[in-house]
Every structure is written in C-alpha cells, then in structure tokens.
Steps between C-alpha positions, in 0.01 A plus 500: 500500500215499748187289479306814405747569216466140387121520504506830309727345237218259410347773283795474259513258208831342607649435844771733630842392375644477851266221607643157565350217294299388805352848551435530128303177532281656769467812286380303196262296714345819641451616141316177419768340281558158659722381214749786536478473878591131480782566254646767728479277806675222309786737409572554869711202595479573872266472799325824405407361160387174656278692742332697220474178299323334796257791530419485129423129511291544814303772326434278200377228736788253454562418867751219435719713275468794741605277792810394308600861434430611859734223608766617253461854637533379860151633579196328648193460283312828536153502651440875469287658230671536163493880530662489843766259380574710189548806720718306747726369225528840333578675829764244594669499159500879475656522846771247424566613144 
C-alpha cells in the first residue's frame, strides 16, 4: 500500500484489514478517534507501536509520556510538526510493512 492509498482509505468507516496495529493506530488518529488510535497502538507490542504511541501522547500534549514511548521505540523526541511526523511515521511503516 502506498501513502496515497493509505490516505484515500481514510474515507472508509474502518481501516483496511491488511494494516498492522501501528498503522491502524495512525489511521484512527487521522479519523479523529484518539481512543481507537491508542488501543491500536497498544496492541502493537513492537517498536512501531511504541512510535505511534509516542506520537499520540505528543499530540495530546503529554510530553513525559511521549518521551517514554519515543525511548521505547528507539526514536528521538520529535520536534517536527505533528502533521509532518504523522506523514513520516506512515511512510516509514508502509515501506517496511
């Protein structure tokens, strides 16, 4: 799936079945459902899930929790805009998935 395909899928009511839990978390976040986004990120017991988890907590303004999850993901705390980070995470996860 390309980033364009992923973005187009946001018009659906449910994420594509082939998405990993981490990507599903990004999908739900883009649809404005933080609770489902957080649940999906928590299901991913890997660095990808930790990265999405970090992004979600940064977006909600919880810097300490975000810093913890960035550390778990092996990523530095992000200083980019939230939109830029979302796109970076999605692109990376789609490429590696």
